[in-house]
Structure formats: structure tokens, C-alpha cells
N, C-alpha and C positions, 0 to 999 in steps of 0.2 A: 495546631495540627492543617499543613496547608490543605488546600480544596482543588481535585483538576477534574474538568468534565472532561469526557473521553465519547467524540462523535463518532459513531459506526463501532460500535463495541461489541457488537456481535461480528464482526468480519475477522478475517486473521489478525492481523494487525492490532486491531480491538482490543478482541481477546489477550494478546499479551502486553497490551501496553497498560491494560486495566489491571489485572495480576502482578505485572513490574512495580504498577505505583502501588497499589495495595502493600506489596512488600517493605515500601517506603516509608508507611504508615501514611499516608493519603487517603484521604478520606477523597474515593473515586465514585463519581456522578457518572454514569452508565447509560448511554442513548443511543436508539436505533429506532427502528420502525415499532411503533404503539406503544413508545416508553410515555409512560403513566408519568407524570411529574406532579409530585406529592408536596407541600410546606405548608403543613398543620398551623401553623403560629398565622399563617393568610388565611385558611380556608380555599385553598388555592388544589386543582385537583382537575387535570387536563390529560388529553394525548400529544404530547409536540411535535408539531410540525416545525422543521428545521428551515422552512423556507417561507415561515411566517414569521413577519414583522412582531409581531406582538408575543408572539409565542417568545423570539427568542430575547427580544427585551425584560422580560418577565423573569426567565431563566437567570440571566444573567444579572438582571437588579437586584436578584434578590439574593442568588448564592455569593456573587461578587469572589468568583472565581481566583487562585492564585496561578491557575495555568488551566487552557484550555487545546484539545487537541484534535481538531476537525480532520479524521481519516476515512469520514462517507465517501463511499467513490459508485458512480453508473458504471459499471466496467463490463466491457466482451473480450475475447481472447479471440486470436488470430483466426481462431477454425470455427467461429459462432456461426450462423450459418444465420445472417441478418444485413437487411441493406441500414443505412446511416437517415431515417425515416425522421420529420419532423417529432414524432412523440418521444424519440431516444433524445433528439438534441432538446426538449423543453425537459425533459425528465434532467439531462446532464447538465442543463444552467443551474435547473432549480436546486439539484445537489451539490454541485461544485462550486457553484458562482453566487446567487441568492442567498443561500443560507450562509456563506461566510460574509457577504455583505452586510446582513443583517448583525453579525457577529461583531466585524469590526465596528460598525456605528455603534453598538450596543456599549461594548468598550468604551469607546472613546468617552460616551455619555455616562454609563453608569459603573465601569470599574477600569480607570486608567491605568491600574498598576497590572494585570491580567495580563500575564502573555500568552500571546498563541502561538502554535504549531499548526502550519498547514501542509498538508500532505499531497503535493506536486508531483509529476511522472516526468520520466525519461522521454516518454511520448509527447513532449512538449518541442522535441527538436526535430522531429519528423525524419525528413532524409540531412542529415547533418553534413556540413562541406567536411568532417575528419571523422576516422574512425572511431578518435576517442575525444569526448564530451567533459569540459569543465563548463562554470558557474558563465563563464564570457561567450558562450558557443550561442552562436544567433538563435534565438527561437522562433521555430519556422513548422506548426504541426499540420501535420496534413489529414488528421481522422477526427473527429468531433469529441472523442474523450481526451486529446491531447488538447485541440485548442483550449474548449473549456476548462483544464487544467492549468494552461499556460495563462485566462482570463485573470483563475484565482491567484497566481502568482504575482501579476500586476496587480491586483489589489491589494495584494498584501506590499508592494513597493510603494503604492501610492499612500496607503496609510502611515506607512515607516514615515515618508519624508513631509509628507502633510499635516498629520496628526501626533507623531512621533509613539506611536503603536508600536511594542513591542510585537512584530510579526513575521515570526522566521518560516520558511520554505524548504522544506526537505524534497530535493526530487529524487526520488525513488525510481534505483532501478529494478531492475526481480529481483524478487525474495520468496522463499521456499520455506512451507513448515507444513507438518503432514496436518493441518486445516485446511490447506487448500482446497475449495470447488471443485468439485469431479472434471468441471467444463475445462480447466486448467493444465498446461501440457502436463507438468510435472506431475500432479495428480494422476492425469490418467496413464501414464508409466506405469506409477506405482500400482493403481487400482490393476493393471495389467501383470503386475509381478503375483501380485494376491491371488490373482484368477487363476492364475499358469501353476501355481504351488496348489491349485485344487485341481484344477483340468489342465495335464501336460500339452493337450492341442490347442489351448486356447491362443489366441493373437488378439494383437492390435494392430490398428491401422494410423499412422503419424505422416505427415506431412512434406516435411523435408527433414532429413536426417542432419542435413549438411548444416543447416541454422545454426549459427552461433548467438549466444547469449551469455549477460554477466548475469550470474545467478550468486544471490545469496542467502543466508539465513536469517528467515522474521526474525529472529529474536534479536540477533544482532542490532537488525533495525531499526527496534526498539530501544534500544540502548543508544542508538545515535540520535533520535526524536528524543528523547529527554537530557542528553548533552547539552543539544543545542537551546534547546529551549531553558536550560539553564546560563548559559551564555549571559555576558555582560551586556552584549550590545546584539540585534536581530539583523537576519540576512539571510541570503539564498545558500544554500548547502548541495554540493553532489553526494549523496548516499547508495557507495557503491562498491564493488571487492576489487573494479578495476581490471577482472582476468576474464573472459571470457572461452565458453566451451560448447561443444555442438553437441546438438539432440542427441546424435549417435551415443556419446559418451556418457551422456545420462541414463541413457537407456541401458546400454552397457554395464556401465558400475550396479545400476541397480538389479538386473538379472544376477548378474554374476553373484551377487551379495548372500541371494539365497542359493546358491549351485544352479542357475539356469543357463543357456547360452543365448544370448538377445536373440540373435537372426534366428530363432527355430519360435521367436513370437512378436516379431516386431515385423511389419507390411508397411514398405512406405507407397505413400497415396497424394501424391501431388494433388489431386483434385480435393483434397480436404483443406488446402488453404485459401478462404477468403479474402484476406489482403496480404499480399506482399508487404513486408517488414524488414527494413536493412539495420544491422547487428547495432546495438547502441553498447558503446563501452564507456562506464562512465570514470572521470580523475576526480577520486573523493581526497587529493591530500590535502583544500583547504581545511578537510572539515578533521583529518588525521592531524593536521599541526596544531589547530586551534581546540582540540578536544581529547586528544589522544586516543581517539576510535581506531580502532582494528577489528574486525573480523575473526570471530573465536575459534572458525571452523575452517577446515579444507571443504573443498569442493567434495571431492571423492567422501569423507567422512559426512556430509551433509546429507549426499546421497543415501549412504548405508543408514545415518541415522534415521533421514524419514520413512525409508521400507521398514527397519524396526518396529518404530512409532505407530506407523501405520497398520502391521501386522498385531502388534500389542493391541491396538485398539480395536480391530477386529474381535480380536478372544474374548474383551469386556461388552 
């Protein structure tokens, strides 16, 4: 039985990945905040801190996993009201980089056969020179999330080259599911739909209806992670649909899927945007060529499915 460690298992991607691997008969070790590491034969019982070197060394030396998926993220949406403080920077470095550094070193020291997948982000490109990005697009992040995710990508490249570690990076574009937290734009729209079904006077405010996004389906991206990790050679891969849609399109489809007119329930308020972001569109042709990966669902069908699933979740 193969063993896989999923770091960030309580997040959207971690949830779907852990279930996906379990269906493939993996023994899955799910790690998130407050994870209790218990190894009976070693009398080990501790609350794991992924930025603690000794904790990570203990985890990898004892389990020697076939695969590690580093999905942990300290993330904020463009509408979050926050300043890029030293606390946010420190936490981002701990989650995205220090933990990764300890994992890479521990693989070299204790488990060289382990394959690592690191979840990078399209935000490593910042304001790119081209509308569509590929793996050769210059890395030029302009916020702390993108900066620290770029550091993670460079760490993987270093350990691939200098230590022959299998360390692949998925440069992930926006991907959605009904498990998104409420602070995310997609979930805010879908929550607005559900509330409007209860009260037809209910309205939501959105920052920029013309904003364009490359939106994918989270369960599809999980399959890409798995396929990337099971290639013969590790590398960097864009994971995206390559198709852009506007916030207006998302809202229009979401509301119309339940028989409502979006203009009756959506108000545009540019003051909600705390950070201006340039549209990021990914060219995933390298991934598709090497793995045969492709999105399983259209944008319109995805939005309708997210609304349907969220309504069903409300009922339960």
C-alpha cells in the first residue's frame, strides 16, 4: 500500500486530494493545524508544527512516504481588508517556505524515494508581460503571497538540480468548489444566490464585474496534482483551463441557474477591491501533453454544479 502525506488537508484541495488518494487505496496521512502525530511503536505523540525542523524530520523519517503533497497556504482574497504586515509576511514564509525547506532536507536525509508536489500559484507572475502565461513566463510577484510561493518554487528547483529530489510544482490558477470559504469571490456569489432564494430582496456587493479570471474546477486540479506526481521526471507545470470569464458571467450563470435575474441581486462597488490584480490566464499545454489531463467540466456547468451542491449542503 502506497503512503501519502497531505499537508493542508482541511483546505479545499486537501479535502478532495485526501479522498481521491484514499479511493486509490493509499494510506493517507492528513496534516493540518493541530495535527496529532502518533506512532505507537515509537511512543511518539505530538502536535505537529510544519515549520518545526525536528517535527518534520520525525514525520518523514518514521513514515517514509511515497508521496508528499504540500498544499498548505496562508492566503487572502483581493477583497480582504488587510495590510501586508510583518506578521502576515512571517506567517506566509513559515507556511509556504520554511516548512518546504525542512521537507526537502528531510527527503534528502531520510527518504530519497519520496516524491513531492508543491502547490505554487499563478500569483508568482504578478503583472506579466503577456496575457497568457506558461512555464517560461518571467516570475515577478507583486504581493506577499506570490513572493513566498515563488520562493517555494525556487526551492523545489534547487533541490531537483542539486540533490536529485523529485520535487514538482503545480502553478495553480483559480479553481473552485462548494468547499470554498466564504471570503472567496465564487463562494460570496453562491452564498448570495442561496440567500436570495430565501429573501428576494437580498443583494450582494461585488468589486469589479468586468474582472476576468481563469476559473477551473477543484476536483480536476486534484487529478492534475496526482498525475504530475506520478510522472517519471519532476518539473514545473501550469494547471489551468486557459479560458477566461468575467465576474459578471459567473454571477449571471449562478443566479439564472435557480431562476433569478442577477441584476436584481448584485451591486457593483469598486471600493471593495483592496488590491488591483491583472487577469492571469494559464497555458497548460505542457501538462496536457505529458499527462493527457484536461478539464472534465465546462465553466457554465461548473458554476451550476457549485450552486446545486451548495444548496444541497444547506439542506443537510
